[in-house]
C-alpha positions as CSV (number, residue, x, y, z in Angstrom):
1,M,-17.3,-10.2,2.4
2,K,-14.0,-12.6,3.2
3,V,-12.9,-13.6,-0.1
4,N,-10.6,-16.7,-0.5
5,Q,-7.1,-15.8,-1.9
6,D,-7.2,-18.5,-4.5
7,I,-10.6,-17.0,-5.5
8,L,-9.3,-13.7,-5.7
9,T,-6.5,-14.8,-8.1
10,E,-8.5,-16.6,-10.4
11,K,-10.8,-13.4,-10.8
12,A,-7.8,-11.3,-11.2
13,I,-6.6,-13.3,-14.1
14,E,-10.3,-13.5,-15.5
15,L,-10.3,-9.4,-15.1
16,L,-6.7,-9.1,-16.9
17,K,-7.9,-11.1,-19.9
18,K,-10.9,-8.8,-20.3
19,L,-8.5,-6.0,-20.2
20,I,-6.2,-7.4,-22.9
21,S,-9.4,-8.1,-25.1
22,T,-10.4,-4.5,-24.7
23,P,-8.6,-1.7,-26.5
24,S,-7.6,1.1,-23.8
25,F,-4.8,3.3,-25.5
26,S,-4.2,6.3,-23.5
27,G,-7.1,8.8,-23.6
28,E,-9.3,5.8,-24.7
29,E,-9.8,3.8,-21.5
30,D,-13.4,4.2,-20.8
31,K,-14.3,0.5,-21.4
32,T,-11.7,-0.8,-19.4
33,G,-12.3,1.6,-16.8
34,D,-16.0,0.0,-16.8
35,A,-14.6,-3.6,-16.3
36,I,-12.5,-2.5,-13.4
37,A,-15.3,-0.7,-11.6
38,E,-17.7,-4.0,-12.2
39,F,-14.6,-6.0,-10.7
40,L,-14.5,-4.0,-7.5
41,Q,-18.2,-3.6,-7.1
42,G,-18.6,-7.2,-7.6
43,F,-16.5,-7.7,-4.2
44,G,-19.0,-4.9,-2.6
45,V,-16.5,-2.2,-2.7
46,E,-18.1,1.3,-3.5
47,T,-16.2,2.6,-6.5
48,K,-15.5,6.4,-7.7
49,R,-14.7,7.8,-11.0
50,Q,-13.0,10.8,-12.6
51,H,-12.3,10.7,-16.0
52,N,-11.2,7.3,-16.6
53,N,-9.6,6.9,-13.0
54,I,-11.3,4.5,-11.2
55,Y,-10.9,4.7,-7.2
56,A,-11.9,3.6,-4.1
57,F,-11.5,3.8,-0.2
58,N,-11.0,0.9,2.4
59,K,-14.3,0.4,4.2
60,H,-13.2,1.7,7.5
61,F,-11.3,4.8,6.1
62,D,-10.4,7.0,9.0
63,E,-9.6,10.4,8.5
64,N,-6.9,10.6,11.6
65,K,-5.0,7.8,10.1
66,P,-2.2,8.2,7.7
67,T,-3.1,6.9,4.0
68,L,-1.5,4.2,1.8
69,L,-2.1,4.5,-2.1
70,L,-1.9,1.5,-4.2
71,N,-1.7,2.7,-7.8
72,S,-1.3,1.1,-11.3
73,H,-2.7,2.0,-14.9
74,H,-4.9,0.6,-17.4
75,D,-3.9,2.3,-20.4
76,T,-1.8,1.0,-23.0
77,V,0.5,2.1,-25.8
78,K,-0.3,1.0,-29.5
79,P,1.1,-2.5,-30.4
80,N,4.2,-2.2,-32.8
81,S,4.4,-3.9,-36.2
82,A,6.6,-6.7,-34.9
83,Y,3.5,-8.6,-33.3
84,T,3.0,-11.9,-34.7
85,K,-0.1,-12.6,-32.4
86,D,-3.3,-10.8,-32.2
87,P,-2.5,-8.1,-29.3
88,F,-6.1,-8.1,-28.3
89,D,-6.3,-12.0,-28.1
90,A,-5.9,-12.7,-24.3
91,H,-4.7,-16.4,-24.4
92,I,-2.5,-18.6,-22.2
93,E,0.2,-20.9,-23.7
94,D,3.0,-22.6,-21.8
95,G,2.1,-20.8,-18.6
96,K,2.3,-17.5,-20.4
97,L,-0.9,-15.1,-20.7
98,Y,0.0,-13.1,-24.2
99,G,-1.8,-9.9,-25.0
100,L,-0.9,-6.1,-25.0
101,G,-0.7,-4.7,-21.6
102,S,-0.5,-8.0,-19.9
103,N,2.9,-7.2,-18.5
104,D,2.8,-3.3,-18.7
105,A,1.0,-2.9,-16.4
106,G,-2.0,-5.1,-16.5
107,G,-0.7,-8.1,-14.3
108,C,0.3,-5.3,-11.8
109,L,-3.0,-3.9,-11.6
110,V,-5.0,-6.7,-11.2
111,S,-2.9,-7.9,-8.5
112,L,-3.0,-4.8,-6.6
113,L,-6.8,-4.7,-7.1
114,A,-7.0,-8.2,-5.6
115,T,-4.7,-7.1,-2.7
116,F,-7.1,-4.2,-2.3
117,V,-10.3,-6.4,-2.1
118,H,-8.5,-8.6,0.5
119,F,-8.0,-5.7,2.9
120,Y,-11.1,-3.6,2.0
121,E,-13.0,-4.9,5.0
122,K,-10.5,-5.2,7.6
123,E,-10.4,-3.0,10.7
124,S,-7.7,-1.6,13.0
125,L,-5.3,-1.2,10.2
126,S,-2.3,1.1,10.8
127,H,-3.2,2.9,7.6
128,N,-6.0,3.9,5.3
129,I,-5.8,2.2,1.7
130,I,-6.8,4.0,-1.4
131,M,-6.9,2.1,-4.5
132,A,-6.2,4.1,-8.0
133,A,-6.6,2.3,-11.2
134,T,-5.7,5.5,-13.5
135,G,-5.4,6.4,-17.2
136,E,-3.1,8.0,-19.6
137,E,-0.1,6.9,-17.9
138,E,1.8,6.0,-21.1
139,D,1.6,9.5,-22.3
140,A,1.7,11.3,-18.9
141,G,-1.9,13.0,-20.0
142,E,-3.9,15.6,-18.4
143,K,-6.5,13.3,-17.3
144,S,-4.0,10.9,-15.6
145,I,-3.2,10.5,-11.9
146,R,-2.1,14.0,-12.1
147,A,-6.0,15.1,-12.2
148,L,-6.9,12.7,-9.9
149,L,-4.5,13.5,-6.7
150,P,-5.8,16.8,-6.1
151,I,-9.2,15.4,-5.3
152,L,-7.8,12.7,-2.8
153,P,-6.7,12.9,0.7
154,K,-3.5,13.4,1.7
155,I,-1.3,10.4,0.7
156,D,1.6,9.6,2.7
157,V,3.1,6.4,1.0
158,A,2.4,4.8,-2.1
159,I,3.1,1.6,-3.9
160,V,3.1,2.0,-7.9
161,G,2.4,-1.2,-9.7
162,E,5.0,-1.6,-12.3
163,P,6.7,-5.0,-13.5
164,T,9.8,-5.2,-11.3
165,L,9.8,-9.0,-10.7
166,M,8.3,-8.3,-7.3
167,D,11.5,-6.5,-6.1
168,L,11.3,-3.2,-4.6
169,A,12.5,-0.1,-6.7
170,I,13.4,2.2,-4.0
171,G,14.2,5.1,-6.4
172,E,13.0,6.0,-9.9
173,K,15.0,8.4,-12.3
174,G,13.4,11.5,-13.4
175,L,13.4,12.7,-16.8
176,V,14.4,16.2,-18.6
177,V,14.4,16.6,-22.2
178,F,16.3,19.4,-23.5
179,D,16.0,20.8,-26.9
180,A,19.6,22.3,-27.8
181,V,21.0,24.5,-30.3
182,V,24.4,24.9,-32.0
183,D,24.7,28.2,-33.6
184,G,27.1,29.0,-36.8
185,T,27.0,31.3,-39.8
186,P,25.0,30.2,-42.8
187,S,26.6,30.4,-46.0
188,H,27.2,28.9,-49.7
189,A,29.1,25.8,-49.7
190,A,31.6,27.0,-52.1
191,H,32.6,29.9,-50.0
192,P,35.1,29.7,-47.0
193,N,33.3,29.7,-43.6
194,D,35.0,29.4,-40.4
195,N,31.9,29.3,-38.3
196,N,30.1,26.0,-39.7
197,A,27.2,25.1,-37.1
198,I,27.9,21.4,-38.1
199,Y,31.6,21.5,-37.4
200,N,30.9,23.5,-34.1
201,T,28.6,20.6,-33.3
202,I,31.7,18.3,-33.0
203,E,33.1,19.8,-29.9
204,V,29.7,20.5,-28.4
205,L,28.8,16.7,-28.8
206,Q,32.2,15.9,-27.2
207,W,31.4,18.1,-24.3
208,L,27.9,16.3,-23.6
209,K,29.6,12.9,-23.9
210,D,32.2,13.9,-21.4
211,Y,30.1,15.8,-18.9
212,S,29.3,14.2,-15.7
213,F,27.4,15.7,-12.4
214,D,28.8,15.6,-9.4
215,K,26.4,14.0,-7.0
216,V,25.9,10.1,-7.2
217,S,23.2,8.4,-5.6
218,D,23.1,5.1,-3.5
219,A,20.1,4.0,-5.1
220,L,20.1,5.5,-8.5
221,G,23.7,5.9,-9.4
222,E,24.9,9.0,-11.9
223,V,22.8,11.2,-13.7
224,K,22.7,9.9,-17.3
225,L,23.0,12.5,-20.0
226,T,22.5,11.0,-23.5
227,T,22.2,12.9,-27.0
228,T,19.5,10.9,-28.8
229,Q,18.6,13.0,-32.0
230,I,20.7,15.7,-34.4
231,S,19.1,17.5,-37.3
232,A,20.6,20.2,-39.5
233,G,20.5,21.7,-43.1
234,N,18.1,20.9,-45.9
235,Q,20.1,21.5,-49.0
236,H,23.5,20.1,-50.2
237,N,25.1,23.6,-51.2
238,V,24.1,25.6,-48.0
239,V,26.0,25.5,-45.0
240,P,23.1,25.7,-42.2
241,G,22.7,28.5,-39.6
242,H,22.2,25.9,-36.6
243,V,22.2,22.4,-35.5
244,D,19.3,20.8,-33.7
245,L,20.1,18.5,-30.8
246,V,17.7,16.5,-28.5
247,I,19.3,15.5,-25.2
248,D,17.7,12.9,-22.9
249,V,18.8,13.5,-19.0
250,R,18.0,10.9,-16.6
251,V,18.0,12.5,-13.1
252,N,18.8,10.7,-9.8
253,D,17.4,11.8,-6.5
254,C,20.1,14.2,-5.7
255,Y,19.0,16.6,-7.7
256,S,15.6,18.2,-8.8
257,N,14.9,18.7,-12.4
258,Q,15.2,22.6,-12.0
259,E,18.8,22.0,-10.8
260,I,19.5,19.9,-13.7
261,A,18.4,22.7,-15.9
262,D,20.1,25.7,-14.2
263,I,23.7,23.8,-14.2
264,L,23.2,22.8,-17.9
265,Q,21.8,26.0,-19.0
266,K,25.1,27.8,-17.2
267,E,27.7,25.4,-18.2
268,A,26.7,23.7,-21.5
269,P,28.5,25.4,-24.6
270,C,25.1,25.7,-26.5
271,K,21.8,27.1,-26.1
272,M,19.5,24.2,-23.9
273,T,16.0,24.6,-23.3
274,P,14.0,22.1,-21.3
275,R,10.8,20.7,-22.5
276,S,9.4,20.0,-19.2
277,L,10.5,19.9,-15.6
278,R,7.7,17.9,-13.8
279,L,9.0,14.4,-14.3
280,N,11.2,14.4,-11.2
281,S,12.9,11.3,-9.5
282,S,11.4,9.4,-6.8
283,C,12.4,7.6,-3.7
284,I,11.4,6.2,-0.2
285,D,13.7,5.9,2.6
286,P,15.5,2.3,2.5
287,D,14.9,1.9,6.3
288,H,10.9,2.9,5.7
289,D,8.8,0.4,7.3
290,L,7.1,-0.8,3.9
291,V,10.5,-1.5,2.6
292,K,11.3,-3.5,5.6
293,S,8.4,-5.6,5.3
294,G,9.2,-6.6,1.7
295,L,12.8,-7.3,2.5
296,A,11.4,-9.5,5.4
297,L,10.1,-11.8,2.6
298,G,13.4,-11.9,0.8
299,R,12.8,-9.5,-2.0
300,K,15.7,-7.1,-3.0
301,T,15.8,-3.4,-3.6
302,Y,17.1,-1.5,-6.4
303,G,16.9,2.0,-8.6
304,S,14.9,2.1,-11.5
305,P,16.1,3.9,-14.6
306,T,12.5,4.0,-16.0
307,L,9.6,6.6,-15.3
308,S,6.3,5.9,-14.2
309,D,3.4,7.4,-12.5
310,Q,5.7,7.9,-9.3
311,A,7.0,11.0,-11.0
312,A,3.5,12.6,-10.3
313,L,3.5,11.9,-6.3
314,S,5.2,14.0,-3.8
315,C,5.2,11.3,-1.3
316,Q,7.6,8.5,-0.6
317,S,6.9,5.8,-3.0
318,V,8.1,2.4,-4.1
319,K,7.6,0.7,-7.5
320,L,6.7,-3.1,-7.2
321,G,4.8,-5.4,-9.2
322,P,4.9,-8.9,-11.0
323,G,6.1,-9.2,-14.6
324,D,9.6,-7.9,-16.1
325,S,10.1,-4.6,-17.4
326,T,12.2,-5.7,-20.3
327,R,8.9,-7.0,-21.8
328,S,7.3,-3.8,-21.8
329,H,6.4,-2.3,-25.2
330,S,7.8,-5.5,-26.9
331,A,6.1,-7.6,-29.5
332,N,3.8,-10.3,-28.6
333,E,3.8,-8.9,-24.8
334,F,3.0,-11.6,-22.0
335,I,3.1,-12.2,-18.3
336,F,3.5,-15.8,-16.5
337,V,0.4,-16.5,-15.0
338,N,2.5,-17.9,-11.7
339,E,3.7,-14.4,-11.6
340,I,0.3,-12.9,-11.1
341,K,-0.3,-15.6,-8.5
342,E,3.0,-14.8,-6.7
343,G,2.4,-11.0,-7.2
344,I,-0.7,-11.1,-5.1
345,D,0.7,-13.3,-2.5
346,I,3.7,-11.0,-2.0
347,Y,1.6,-7.6,-2.1
348,I,-0.8,-9.2,0.7
349,K,2.1,-10.4,2.7
350,T,3.9,-7.3,2.3
351,L,1.1,-5.2,3.1
352,K,0.3,-7.5,6.3
353,G,3.7,-6.7,7.7
354,F,3.2,-3.1,7.1
355,L,-0.4,-2.6,8.2
356,Q,-0.9,-4.7,11.3
């Protein structure tokens, strides 16, 4: 079934309106999963489902070819208290389509779905294509893309749909969150104490502020270490025995998360325990043919400081999609309708240059 691109774009925008009007908080995406499956099936695509992950293979899937994954998510965060518009009222004002999840990542998702439909029946492509509309991205849940990947064929390269203004994020920083403890001697505040945990923390905080990792990435820059939380004590007249800190570390592609943990646990002047090591950095070779195809269209490359489902992938991947990351999780979230039209067009042209 050959589908006109203008019709595909129109249907994609209709689907996005439906997704916005259907609450789909992480773990509760069953109804949006239904809508996505119906969209694909309406174009003759055979769909599969695992939990709330909807996925499909191109019609002429060939096990002897490498495979390209197109992935974006259909879950959302909960609307914040600053909303003045109904977050589930999908409506267009001044060229903007408003609603929760419109920018993160509904516009990317429907654009990738339309792109997949465009290529679904094409023969003689250099790669197979798998489309995966997945859930639980916002909380990196157990039923997210992490559950789906083990049952998919080997993925060789991926496009992860997140708002990038259709520029190519060729690197994405990983994340390790550490719980840190600064010890001291508990005592009554009236008595002398040369080992006050709170005062000990001053030196530790300065060390954390000044510390830098040696390796700097061309795409992602330096590893960024930030102290984000501090807590201690529960009575005015008691010196606490310890101070608890939370350290947010954004990891470039020069280090694995395990390496970061090993370094800090060895060198930091306090006890540091990582919560998880699974959210590693992602990257793609700047000379990869997929990147070259995007560059040939005048797109730019950059390194992204924000996390996505790229962290779950072991293959080379690029983050690319319509919309602006700064709008994500904001009040009165929106995406420009023209961004969706442009997104579909650039996705299709990028894949034409890569697949044919």
